[in-house]
Steps between C-alpha positions, in 0.01 A plus 500: 500500500673652203351693206729635226794446720366721790342425831115554519467763774149391605341158486233436239166418635209324339226424757271282289418411140153372398518262206220375273583158348337354195628218265622767258615793719643611832406852578562732793296779644673834540744484797744755657875454516660719759865586564590779726282800397432360146181322412436323163175346403540174304275253318596201287366218293650188352331330218564186304729392783504139388607591135852545367420875471329622810394873511580707800324847528600725792413858592697711756380848600695719729300709750608865527 
């Protein structure tokens, strides 16, 4: 896998993502993304996904 023209030194791991599905929104719970010794907590939502202007809201927080 390539990112910015460089090899990723460690695989990226996402063990599970829990999703809540409604007619107007797809929303995730917080979930960890791990690569090597780095962990990022992520959460996202997708609203108005059937419209011409869907809205994606994502939050990433690095753990120190």
